[in-house]
N, C-alpha and C positions, 0 to 999 in steps of 0.2 A: 252473409248479411247483405251484401250488395245485390244479389239475385232476388232476395226477399223484397228489396226496394222496387225492383222491376215488377214483381208480382203485386205489391200494394199500389203501385201507380198505373198498373195495367199498361206497361210500356215494354216495347220490344228491345232488341239489342242494336238497333241502328244508332246513329249519332244522336238523332232526336230523342230516342229512348234513353240513351245514356245521360243526356242532358236533363230529362225529366227525372230519372232516378237520382242524379246528383243533386238537383233542386230539393228533392224530398229529403235526402240525407243531410244537406247543408242546414236545413231548418233545425235539425236536431244537434248540430255541432255546437260545442260550447264556446268556440272562438274563431276568429277570422283565420288564424294560423291552421286550424284543423280544416276549415273550409278550403283553404288553398291546397292542402295535401289531398283532400278528396277530389278536388277539381283536377289536380295533376294526375291522380290515379284513375279517375273515371272518365272524364271528358277528354283530356289531352291524349291519354293512351289509346282511346278509341279513334280519335281523329288521326293519330299517328299511324294506326293500323290501316285506316282507310287510304292515307296518303302513300305509305310505304308498301302496303300489301302484305305485310307480316307484322307480328307483335313485336313491338319495341321492347328493349330492356327496361324493366321498371326502375324509375328514379324520381326523385322529388325535384320538381322544376323550380318551385319557390323556396328561397332559403328561410 
């Protein structure tokens, strides 16, 4: 599903592209809690990869 958001937004897999895909997905999210989970999984994991140089273990950042 997430890769399809990249396709629909014509965005790449850079941090900017992940933010664009997140914004597109967040508009369809039924609640702020779901938006937070999406942000954690899409934007923050991408940022962590850029910072660390490897994929971080998936986890929800917002309770």
